[in-house]
MARVEX-624139 format. One record per atom (N, C-alpha, C): residue number from 1; residue in three letters; atom name; y, z, x. Coordinates in steps of 0.2 Angstrom, whole numbers, always signed. Atoms other than C-alpha are relative to their C-alpha. Example, Ala and Ser with C-alpha at 12.3 -4.5 7.8 and 13.67 -1.06 7.14 Angstrom:
<nodes>
    nr   rest   atom      c2      c3      c1
     1    ALA      N      -6      +0      +4
     1    ALA     CA     -22     +39     +62
     1    ALA      C      +6      +0      +4
     2    SER      N      -6      -1      -4
     2    SER     CA      -5     +36     +68
     2    SER      C      +5      +3      -4
</nodes>
This chain:
<nodes>
    nr   rest   atom      c2      c3      c1
     1    MET      N      +0      -7      +0
     1    MET     CA    -325    -599     -49
     1    MET      C      +3      +2      +2
     2    LYS      N      -2      -8      -3
     2    LYS     CA    -324    -589     -35
     2    LYS      C      +9      -4      +2
     3    GLN      N      -7      -3      -1
     3    GLN     CA    -306    -595     -33
     3    GLN      C      +3      +3      -4
     4    SER      N      -4      -2      +6
     4    SER     CA    -301    -589     -50
     4    SER      C      -2      +7      +1
     5    LYS      N      +3     -10      +0
     5    LYS     CA    -310    -572     -44
     5    LYS      C      +5      +0      +4
     6    SER      N      -3      -3      -7
     6    SER     CA    -301    -572     -27
     6    SER      C      +7      +1      -2
     7    GLY      N      -8      -2      +4
     7    GLY     CA    -283    -575     -37
     7    GLY      C      +1      +5      -5
     8    VAL      N      -3      -7      +3
     8    VAL     CA    -285    -562     -49
     8    VAL      C      +0      +5      +5
     9    ILE      N      +1      -4      -4
     9    ILE     CA    -292    -551     -36
     9    ILE      C      +5      +2      +3
    10    ILE      N      -7      -1      -3
    10    ILE     CA    -276    -554     -26
    10    ILE      C      +5      +3      -4
    11    CYS      N      -5      -3      +4
    11    CYS     CA    -265    -552     -41
    11    CYS      C      +0      +7      -2
    12    PHE      N      +0      -8      +1
    12    PHE     CA    -272    -536     -46
    12    PHE      C      +1      +5      +7
    13    PHE      N      -3      -3      -6
    13    PHE     CA    -269    -531     -28
    13    PHE      C      +7      +2      +1
    14    LEU      N      -8      +2      +0
    14    LEU     CA    -251    -536     -26
    14    LEU      C      +2      +5      -6
    15    SER      N      -3      -3      +6
    15    SER     CA    -248    -529     -44
    15    SER      C      -1      +9      +1
    16    ALA      N      +1     -10      +0
    16    ALA     CA    -255    -511     -40
    16    ALA      C      +1      +2      +6
    17    SER      N      -6      -3      -6
    17    SER     CA    -247    -510     -24
    17    SER      C      +8      +1      -2
    18    ALA      N      -8      -1      +3
    18    ALA     CA    -228    -513     -33
    18    ALA      C      -1      +4      -2
    19    VAL      N      -1      -5      +5
    19    VAL     CA    -233    -501     -47
    19    VAL      C      +0      +6      +6
    20    LEU      N      +2      -7      -4
    20    LEU     CA    -240    -487     -34
    20    LEU      C      +6      +1      +6
    21    SER      N      -5      -2      -4
    21    SER     CA    -226    -490     -21
    21    SER      C      +9      +0      -4
    22    GLY      N      -6      -3      +2
    22    GLY     CA    -213    -488     -34
    22    GLY      C      +7      +3      +1
    23    CYS      N      -7      -3      -1
    23    CYS     CA    -195    -482     -34
    23    CYS      C      -1      +8      -3
    24    THR      N      +0      -8      +4
    24    THR     CA    -191    -465     -32
    24    THR      C      +6      +2      +4
    25    LEU      N      -7      -4      +0
    25    LEU     CA    -175    -454     -31
    25    LEU      C      -3      +7      +4
    26    VAL      N      +2      -5      -3
    26    VAL     CA    -175    -442     -18
    26    VAL      C      +6      +6      +2
    27    ASP      N      -6      -2      +0
    27    ASP     CA    -165    -427     -19
    27    ASP      C      -4     +11      +0
    28    TYR      N      +3      -6      -1
    28    TYR     CA    -173    -410     -12
    28    TYR      C      +3      +5      +5
    29    THR      N      +0      -4      -5
    29    THR     CA    -172    -395      -2
    29    THR      C      -4      +4      +4
    30    VAL      N      +6      -2      -2
    30    VAL     CA    -185    -388      +9
    30    VAL      C      +3      +7      +5
    31    PRO      N      -3      -4      -5
    31    PRO     CA    -183    -371     +17
    31    PRO      C      -7      -1      +6
    32    MET      N      +2      +4      -6
    32    MET     CA    -190    -373     +36
    32    MET      C      -7      +7      +2
    33    ALA      N      +5      -6      -1
    33    ALA     CA    -202    -356     +34
    33    ALA      C      -5      -2      +2
    34    GLY      N      +5      +1      -2
    34    GLY     CA    -216    -354     +44
    34    GLY      C      -5      -4      +5
    35    LYS      N      -1      +6      -5
    35    LYS     CA    -212    -365     +59
    35    LYS      C      -4      +5      +5
    36    PHE      N      +3      -4      -6
    36    PHE     CA    -213    -349     +72
    36    PHE      C      -2      +8      -3
    37    ASP      N      +3      -7      +3
    37    ASP     CA    -226    -338     +64
    37    ASP      C      -4      +3      +6
    38    ASN      N      +3      -3      -4
    38    ASN     CA    -233    -334     +81
    38    ASN      C      +4      +5      +4
    39    THR      N      -5      -3      -1
    39    THR     CA    -221    -319     +85
    39    THR      C      -3      +8      +1
    40    SER      N      +2      -8      -3
    40    SER     CA    -225    -301     +93
    40    SER      C      +5      +4      -2
    41    ILE      N      -3      -4      +2
    41    ILE     CA    -218    -287     +84
    41    ILE      C      +1      +6      +5
    42    LEU      N      -3      -6      -3
    42    LEU     CA    -206    -274     +93
    42    LEU      C      +2      +5      -3
    43    VAL      N      -7      -3      +3
    43    VAL     CA    -199    -259     +84
    43    VAL      C      +4      +3      +5
    44    LYS      N      -5      -3      -2
    44    LYS     CA    -184    -256     +90
    44    LYS      C      +8      +2      -5
    45    ASN      N      -6      -4      +4
    45    ASN     CA    -168    -245     +80
    45    ASN      C      +6      -7      +1
    46    PHE      N      -5      +5      +0
    46    PHE     CA    -155    -257     +77
    46    PHE      C      +6      +1      -4
    47    ILE      N      -4      +1      +5
    47    ILE     CA    -139    -261     +68
    47    ILE      C      +5      -6      -2
    48    LEU      N      -2      +7      +3
    48    LEU     CA    -132    -276     +57
    48    LEU      C      +6      -3      +4
    49    ILE      N      -7      +2      +0
    49    ILE     CA    -116    -285     +67
    49    ILE      C      +3      -2      -6
    50    ASP      N      -1      +3      +4
    50    ASP     CA    -116    -299     +57
    50    ASP      C      -3      -6      -4
    51    THR      N      +5      +4      +3
    51    THR     CA    -123    -313     +47
    51    THR      C      +2      -9      +5
    52    VAL      N      -1      +7      -4
    52    VAL     CA    -123    -331     +60
    52    VAL      C      -1      -5      -7
    53    THR      N      +2      +8      +2
    53    THR     CA    -123    -350     +52
    53    THR      C      +1      -5      +5
    54    VAL      N      -2      +6      -5
    54    VAL     CA    -126    -366     +60
    54    VAL      C      -1      -5      -4
    55    HIS      N      +2      +5      +6
    55    HIS     CA    -123    -382     +51
    55    HIS      C      -3      -7      +6
    56    ALA      N      -1      +4      -4
    56    ALA     CA    -130    -398     +60
    56    ALA      C      -1      -5      -5
    57    MET      N      +1      +4      +6
    57    MET     CA    -133    -416     +52
    57    MET      C      -7      -4      +6
    58    GLU      N      +5      +4      -1
    58    GLU     CA    -147    -429     +56
    58    GLU      C      +0      -5      -2
    59    LYS      N      +0      +5      +4
    59    LYS     CA    -145    -448     +53
    59    LYS      C      -7      -4      +2
    60    HIS      N      +5      +3      +1
    60    HIS     CA    -161    -459     +50
    60    HIS      C      +0      -9      -1
    61    THR      N      -4      +6      -1
    61    THR     CA    -157    -477     +53
    61    THR      C      -9      -5      +1
    62    VAL      N      +3      +5      +0
    62    VAL     CA    -170    -491     +49
    62    VAL      C      +0      -7      -1
    63    SER      N      -3      +5      +1
    63    SER     CA    -167    -508     +52
    63    SER      C      -3      -7      -6
    64    PRO      N      +2      +4      +5
    64    PRO     CA    -173    -524     +40
    64    PRO      C      -6      -2      +5
    65    LEU      N      +6      +1      +1
    65    LEU     CA    -192    -525     +40
    65    LEU      C      -2      +5      +6
    66    GLY      N      -1      -5      -3
    66    GLY     CA    -191    -510     +50
    66    GLY      C      -3      +1      +9
    67    ILE      N      -1      +3      -5
    67    ILE     CA    -189    -519     +67
    67    ILE      C      +2      +5      +6
    68    LYS      N      -6      -6      -4
    68    LYS     CA    -177    -504     +74
    68    LYS      C      -2      +7      -4
    69    ARG      N      +0      -6      +2
    69    ARG     CA    -178    -486     +71
    69    ARG      C      +4      +5      +5
    70    THR      N      -3      -4      -4
    70    THR     CA    -166    -473     +76
    70    THR      C      +3      +6      -3
    71    VAL      N      -3      -7      +1
    71    VAL     CA    -162    -455     +75
    71    VAL      C      +7      +2      +3
    72    GLU      N      -6      +0      -4
    72    GLU     CA    -144    -451     +78
    72    GLU      C      +2      +9      -3
    73    GLY      N      -1      -6      +3
    73    GLY     CA    -140    -430     +78
    73    GLY      C      -5      +5      +0
    74    ALA      N      +5      -4      -1
    74    ALA     CA    -149    -415     +80
    74    ALA      C      -1      +7      -6
    75    LYS      N      +4      -5      +5
    75    LYS     CA    -160    -400     +70
    75    LYS      C      +4      +7      +4
    76    VAL      N      -2      -8      +0
    76    VAL     CA    -155    -384     +69
    76    VAL      C      -6      +4      +4
    77    THR      N      +5      -2      -4
    77    THR     CA    -163    -373     +83
    77    THR      C      +2      +8      -2
    78    TYR      N      +2      -5      -2
    78    TYR     CA    -169    -355     +86
    78    TYR      C      +6      +3      +5
    79    SER      N      -7      -2      -4
    79    SER     CA    -156    -355    +101
    79    SER      C      +7      -2      -2
    80    ASP      N      -8      +1      +2
    80    ASP     CA    -141    -362     +90
    80    ASP      C      +3      +6      -4
    81    LEU      N      -3      -5      +4
    81    LEU     CA    -142    -348     +81
    81    LEU      C      +2      +6      +4
    82    MET      N      +0      -3      -6
    82    MET     CA    -144    -337     +97
    82    MET      C      +7      +0      +2
    83    ARG      N      -6      +2      -1
    83    ARG     CA    -129    -344    +103
    83    ARG      C      +7      +1      -4
    84    GLU      N      -4      -2      +5
    84    GLU     CA    -119    -340     +86
    84    GLU      C      +2      +8      +2
    85    ALA      N      -2      -8      +0
    85    ALA     CA    -124    -322     +89
    85    ALA      C      +3      +4      +5
    86    ALA      N      -1      -3      -5
    86    ALA     CA    -120    -321    +105
    86    ALA      C      +7      +1      +2
    87    LYS      N      -7      +3      +1
    87    LYS     CA    -102    -326    +101
    87    LYS      C      +2      +6      -2
    88    VAL      N      -1      -6      +4
    88    VAL     CA    -101    -309     +91
    88    VAL      C      -4      +7      +2
    89    LYS      N      +4      -5      -3
    89    LYS     CA    -110    -299    +105
    89    LYS      C      -5      +5      -1
    90    ALA      N      +5      -2      +1
    90    ALA     CA    -126    -298     +97
    90    ALA      C      -5      +0      +3
    91    ASP      N      +4      +2      -5
    91    ASP     CA    -141    -295    +107
    91    ASP      C      -6      -2      -3
    92    ASP      N      +5      +1      +2
    92    ASP     CA    -153    -301     +95
    92    ASP      C      -1      -4      -8
    93    ILE      N      +1      +3      +5
    93    ILE     CA    -156    -311     +78
    93    ILE      C      -7      +0      -4
    94    ILE      N      +7      -1      +4
    94    ILE     CA    -170    -307     +62
    94    ILE      C      +2      -2      -6
    95    ASN      N      +0      +6      +5
    95    ASN     CA    -173    -317     +48
    95    ASN      C      +5      -5      -2
    96    VAL      N      -2      +8      +0
    96    VAL     CA    -169    -333     +51
    96    VAL      C      -3      -4      -5
    97    ARG      N      +2      +7      +3
    97    ARG     CA    -169    -346     +39
    97    ARG      C      +2      -8      +0
    98    ILE      N      -4      +7      -2
    98    ILE     CA    -167    -364     +42
    98    ILE      C      -1      -6      -6
    99    ASP      N      +0      +4      +5
    99    ASP     CA    -164    -376     +27
    99    ASP      C      +1      -7      +0
   100    MET      N      -1      +8      -4
   100    MET     CA    -165    -395     +28
   100    MET      C      +2      -2      -8
   101    GLN      N      -1      +3      +9
   101    GLN     CA    -158    -405     +10
   101    GLN      C      +1      -8      +5
   102    THR      N      -2      +6      +0
   102    THR     CA    -158    -423      +9
   102    THR      C      +0      -4      -5
   103    THR      N      -2      +5      +3
   103    THR     CA    -152    -436      -2
   103    THR      C      +0      -6      +2
   104    GLY      N      +1      +7      -1
   104    GLY     CA    -156    -453      -3
   104    GLY      C      -6      -4      -5
   105    LYS      N      +2      +5      +5
   105    LYS     CA    -167    -467     -14
   105    LYS      C      -4      -5      +5
   106    THR      N      +4      +4      -4
   106    THR     CA    -181    -477      -8
   106    THR      C      -4      -6      -6
   107    THR      N      +3      +4      +4
   107    THR     CA    -186    -493     -17
   107    THR      C      -7      -3      +2
   108    ILE      N      +3      +5      -3
   108    ILE     CA    -198    -507     -15
   108    ILE      C      +2      -7      +5
   109    VAL      N      -3      +4      -6
   109    VAL     CA    -186    -518      -4
   109    VAL      C      +0      +3      +4
   110    ASP      N      -1      -1      -4
   110    ASP     CA    -183    -506      +6
   110    ASP      C      +0      -2      +8
   111    TRP      N      +1      +0      -7
   111    TRP     CA    -192    -510     +21
   111    TRP      C      +4      -8      +1
   112    LEU      N      -4      +3      -1
   112    LEU     CA    -182    -528     +18
   112    LEU      C      +5      +0      +2
   113    LYS      N      -7      +0      -1
   113    LYS     CA    -165    -523     +19
   113    LYS      C      +0      +6      +5
   114    GLY      N      -1      -6      -3
   114    GLY     CA    -168    -507     +28
   114    GLY      C      +3      +5      -2
   115    TRP      N      -4      -8      +5
   115    TRP     CA    -161    -489     +26
   115    TRP      C      +4      +5      +3
   116    GLU      N      -2      -5      -3
   116    GLU     CA    -152    -474     +31
   116    GLU      C      +0      +4      -4
   117    ARG      N      +0      -7      +4
   117    ARG     CA    -156    -457     +26
   117    ARG      C      +5      +6      +5
   118    ILE      N      -2      -7      -7
   118    ILE     CA    -147    -440     +34
   118    ILE      C      -1      +5      -5
   119    PHE      N      +2      -4      -1
   119    PHE     CA    -152    -426     +34
   119    PHE      C      +6      +7      +1
   120    SER      N      -6      -4      -2
   120    SER     CA    -141    -409     +33
   120    SER      C      -5      +6      +2
   121    TYR      N      +2      -9      -3
   121    TYR     CA    -148    -390     +41
   121    TYR      C      +3      +2      -1
   122    THR      N      -4      -8      -1
   122    THR     CA    -142    -374     +38
   122    THR      C      -5      +3      +3
   123    GLY      N      +3      -7      -2
   123    GLY     CA    -148    -360     +48
   123    GLY      C      +5      +5      +0
   124    ARG      N      -3      -8      +2
   124    ARG     CA    -144    -342     +44
   124    ARG      C      -4      +6      +3
   125    ALA      N      +1      -5      -2
   125    ALA     CA    -148    -326     +52
   125    ALA      C      +3      +6      +0
   126    LEU      N      -3      -6      -1
   126    LEU     CA    -143    -309     +53
   126    LEU      C      +1      +4      +8
   127    ALA      N      +0      +1      -6
   127    ALA     CA    -136    -307     +71
   127    ALA      C      +1     +12      +0
   128    ILE      N      +0      -8      -1
   128    ILE     CA    -139    -286     +77
   128    ILE      C      +1      +1      +6
   129    LYS      N      +0      -4      -6
   129    LYS     CA    -138    -275     +90
   129    LYS      C      -4      +6      +2
   130    TYR      N      +4      -5      -2
   130    TYR     CA    -151    -263     +98
   130    TYR      C      +3      +7      +2
   131    VAL      N      -2      -8      -1
   131    VAL     CA    -145    -244     +98
   131    VAL      C      -6      +4      +0
   132    ASP      N      +5      -7      +2
   132    ASP     CA    -153    -227    +104
   132    ASP      C      -2      +1      -5
   133    ASP      N      +1      -5      +5
   133    ASP     CA    -161    -218     +95
   133    ASP      C      +5      +4      -6
   134    ASP      N      -5      -3      +5
   134    ASP     CA    -148    -207     +92
   134    ASP      C      +6      -2      -3
   135    GLU      N      -5      +2      +3
   135    GLU     CA    -136    -218     +88
   135    GLU      C      -1      -4      -7
   136    ALA      N      +3      +6      +7
   136    ALA     CA    -145    -228     +74
   136    ALA      C      +3      +4      -5
   137    GLU      N      +0      +1     +11
   137    GLU     CA    -143    -227     +54
   137    GLU      C      -4      +4      +0
   138    PRO      N      +8      -1      +5
   138    PRO     CA    -155    -218     +45
   138    PRO      C      -1      -5      -5
   139    SER      N      +6      +5      +2
   139    SER     CA    -159    -231     +35
   139    SER      C      +0      -6      +3
   140    HIS      N      +3      +7      -2
   140    HIS     CA    -161    -243     +48
   140    HIS      C      -7      +2      +5
   141    ARG      N      +4      -2      -5
   141    ARG     CA    -175    -231     +56
   141    ARG      C      -7      +0      -4
</nodes>
């Protein structure tokens, strides 16, 4: 009787884990807002120079049985956006938005065969140039 109960319990846990880990398809975009909320606010007059955009990709690879994990590539950073703004002779950037998009699928047997997922990042910001009070346009005051 004890063997049949333990067999039923093992069968239940195996079935439950198979159902709960099921197959999923992932295709989503996430705004990376809120990552840098600790900023000080200083009000200055400025003029809009241009919109800057930076793209980056990151590839995550996991070998069969999860033995080896590698990450190649990079994410978009604030510094990347500032470098692009410097190319158009801007002093600073505002309205920063960094989005992440990934497509991939996850199945029950991914841990057996390994998997690869590509993350693409897009960063956008407004490049601005600070001006004196008498140079500013009325709409920016």
